[in-house]
C-alpha positions in Angstrom: -2.0 28.5 14.8 -2.9 31.6 12.8 -5.8 32.2 10.4 -4.3 30.9 7.2 -3.1 27.7 8.8 -6.4 27.1 10.5 -8.3 27.6 7.3 -6.1 25.3 5.2 -6.2 22.7 8.0 -10.0 22.8 8.0 -10.1 22.6 4.2 -7.9 19.5 4.3 -10.3 18.0 6.9 -13.4 18.8 4.8 -11.9 17.0 1.8 -10.7 14.0 3.9 -14.1 13.7 5.5 -15.6 13.5 2.0 -13.1 10.8 0.9 -14.8 7.7 2.4 -18.0 8.4 0.3 -16.1 8.4 -3.0 -16.2 5.1 -4.9 -14.9 4.1 -8.3 -17.1 1.7 -10.3 -15.8 -1.9 -10.6 -13.3 -2.0 -13.5 -12.8 1.8 -13.4 -9.0 1.8 -13.1 -8.9 5.6 -13.8 -11.2 6.3 -10.8 -9.3 3.9 -8.6 -5.9 5.4 -9.4 -7.3 8.9 -9.0 -8.6 8.1 -5.5 -5.2 6.7 -4.5 -3.4 9.8 -5.6 -6.1 12.0 -4.1 -5.9 10.4 -0.7 -2.1 10.6 -0.9 -2.1 14.3 -1.7 -4.3 15.1 1.3 -2.0 13.2 3.6 1.1 15.0 2.2 -0.6 18.4 2.6 -1.7 17.6 6.1 1.9 16.8 7.0 3.2 19.9 5.3 0.7 22.0 7.3 1.8 20.4 10.6 5.5 21.1 9.8 5.2 24.7 8.4 6.2 27.2 10.9 7.6 24.6 13.3 11.2 24.6 12.0 13.7 26.9 10.5 14.9 24.1 8.2 12.9 24.3 4.9 13.8 20.8 3.8 11.2 18.8 5.6 8.3 20.9 4.3 9.9 21.0 0.8 10.1 17.1 0.7 6.3 16.9 1.3 5.5 19.8 -1.1 7.6 18.3 -3.9 5.7 15.0 -3.5 2.4 16.8 -3.4 3.3 18.6 -6.6 4.0 15.3 -8.3 0.6 14.0 -7.0 -1.1 17.1 -8.2 0.3 16.7 -11.7 -0.8 13.0 -11.8 -4.3 14.0 -10.7 -4.4 16.6 -13.4 -3.4 14.1 -16.0 -5.9 11.5 -14.8 -8.7 14.1 -14.8 -8.0 15.6 -18.1 -6.6 12.7 -20.1 -8.3 9.4 -19.4 -5.6 7.5 -21.4 -3.1 8.5 -18.7 -4.3 5.5 -16.8 -1.9 3.5 -19.0 1.0 5.6 -17.8 0.1 5.0 -14.2 -0.2 1.2 -14.8 3.2 1.2 -16.5 4.7 3.0 -13.5 3.2 0.5 -11.2 4.5 -2.4 -13.2 7.9 -0.9 -13.5 8.2 -0.6 -9.7 6.9 -4.2 -9.3 9.5 -5.5 -11.8 12.3 -3.7 -10.0 11.6 -5.9 -6.9 12.8 -8.9 -8.9 15.8 -7.3 -10.6 17.5 -5.2 -7.9 19.1 -7.8 -5.7 20.1 -5.2 -3.1 16.4 -4.7 -2.2 15.6 -6.5 1.1 12.5 -8.0 -0.6 14.6 -9.8 -3.1 16.4 -12.0 -0.6 13.2 -12.8 1.2 11.6 -13.8 -2.1 14.5 -16.1 -2.9 14.3 -17.7 0.5 10.6 -18.3 0.3 10.2 -19.3 -3.4 13.7 -20.3 -4.6 16.0 -18.5 -7.0 14.6 -20.1 -10.1 11.0 -19.2 -9.3 12.0 -15.6 -8.5 13.8 -15.3 -11.8 10.7 -16.6 -13.6 8.4 -14.1 -11.7 10.9 -11.4 -12.6 10.7 -12.2 -16.3 6.9 -12.2 -16.2 6.9 -8.9 -14.4 9.4 -7.4 -16.9 7.3 -8.6 -19.8 4.1 -7.1 -18.3 5.9 -3.8 -17.8 7.2 -3.7 -21.4 3.8 -4.4 -22.7 2.2 -1.7 -20.5 4.9 0.8 -21.5 4.3 0.1 -25.2 0.6 0.8 -24.7 1.3 4.0 -22.7 3.7 5.2 -25.5 1.0 4.6 -28.1 -1.2 7.1 -26.3 1.7 9.5 -25.4 4.4 9.3 -28.1 6.7 11.7 -26.1 7.6 8.7 -23.9 9.2 6.9 -26.9 12.5 8.6 -27.1 12.9 9.6 -23.4 16.0 8.5 -21.6 13.8 7.2 -18.8 10.3 7.0 -20.2 8.3 7.4 -17.0 10.4 10.0 -15.3 8.8 13.0 -13.5 9.7 15.5 -16.2 7.7 13.5 -18.8 4.7 13.5 -16.5 4.9 17.3 -16.3 5.2 17.4 -20.1 2.1 15.3 -20.5 0.3 17.9 -18.3 1.7 20.7 -20.4 3.5 22.0 -17.3 7.2 21.7 -18.1 7.9 25.2 -17.0 6.4 24.4 -13.6 8.9 21.5 -13.4 11.8 23.7 -14.4 10.9 26.3 -11.7 9.0 25.1 -8.7 9.8 21.4 -8.8 13.5 22.0 -9.4 13.7 24.5 -6.6 11.9 22.2 -4.2 14.4 19.5 -5.2 17.3 21.8 -4.5 16.1 22.4 -1.0 15.2 18.7 -0.5 18.6 17.5 -1.6 20.6 20.0 0.5 21.9 22.0 -2.5 25.2 23.5 -1.4 24.5 26.8 -3.2 21.3 27.4 -1.2 22.9 26.4 2.1 25.8 28.8 1.4 23.4 31.7 0.6 21.6 31.0 3.8 24.8 31.0 5.8 25.9 34.3 4.2 22.5 35.9 5.0 22.6 34.7 8.6 25.8 36.6 9.2 24.3 40.0 8.5 20.6 39.3 9.3 19.1 40.8 12.4 16.4 38.9 14.3 13.5 40.9 12.8 14.6 40.3 9.2 15.2 36.6 10.0 11.6 36.3 11.3 10.3 38.1 8.2 12.1 35.7 5.9 10.7 32.7 7.8 7.2 34.2 7.5 7.6 34.7 3.8 8.8 31.1 3.4 5.8 29.8 5.4 3.4 32.0 3.3 4.8 30.6 0.1 4.2 27.1 1.5 0.7 28.0 2.4 0.0 29.4 -1.0 1.3 26.2 -2.6 -0.9 24.1 -0.3 -3.9 26.3 -1.2 -3.3 25.9 -4.9 -3.0 22.1 -4.6 -6.2 21.9 -2.6 -8.1 24.1 -5.1 -6.8 22.0 -8.0 -7.6 18.7 -6.3 -11.2 19.8 -5.8 -11.4 20.8 -9.5 -9.9 17.5 -10.7 -12.1 15.5 -8.3 -15.2 17.3 -9.8 -14.0 16.4 -13.3 -13.7 12.7 -12.5 -16.6 12.2 -10.1 -19.0 15.0 -11.0 -20.0 18.1 -9.0 -20.7 17.9 -5.3 -22.6 21.0 -4.4 -22.4 20.4 -0.6 -18.6 19.9 -0.7 -18.1 23.0 -2.9 -20.3 25.1 -0.6 -18.4 23.9 2.5 -15.1 24.6 0.9 -16.1 28.1 -0.3 -17.4 28.9 3.2 -14.1 27.9 4.6 -12.2 30.0 2.1 -14.4 33.0 2.8 -12.4 33.5 6.0 -9.2 33.9 3.8 -11.0 36.2 1.4 -11.8 38.5 4.3 -8.3 38.4 5.6 -6.8 39.1 2.2 -9.2 41.8 1.1 -6.6 44.5 1.7 -3.8 42.3 0.2 -3.2 40.3 -3.0 -5.3 37.1 -3.0 -3.3 33.8 -2.6 -2.8 32.0 -5.9 -5.8 29.9 -6.7 -8.3 31.7 -4.3 -9.6 33.9 -7.1 -10.5 30.8 -9.2 -12.5 29.3 -6.3 -14.1 32.5 -5.2 -14.9 33.5 -8.8 
């Protein structure tokens, strides 16, 4: 495990160790949703760190980083726009409603067996009504949802965050890798034909460094958003900066990783 991986792993540990002490006030849905996304983000980044450098296949790490990017955008929206809680609630209710309306889901058959078809249909209708009400409230706060082909899709969440360009670039690329885009696979095959071992190792290092830089940015942003929602924690910030100082020393003769300047500054 080299220096960058060690530092990022330790930073994830620091943030996870702090997590049990965070509590949202009763009735504070925004804080509760934030903590769920925050914990999920740390799990995803921990997984990405464990996989990076362990395989030549970029897809497994890209799957985790894409989900981490979605989590990061939701954290940003919750931190900067309290009304985003209505979007999260609508997403939750949409997923719950789907359980009753997609008969191919294993849970549907189990529900029918336990409760009877009529009762399940009634539960489904209530769930759908709750979702429609929640979506209406969310749309009142974020009108861009009104005319969307699928109101709560990932793109609209990026748009709410003012980060549509990030969706079109980074998120789209991660999706291409995740879904085995044939163009990328063909390029890799063509490169492998003429690539010597040294160049191949250099490309893998570059891919891993890109993953590490993304992870660093997500961690920096998560700490910033957490501070916005729960207030400053001097001890946590000091511990994080001490951890990142190792990277600063390593990078003093190189360009700083994206996000490090913001923390160190």
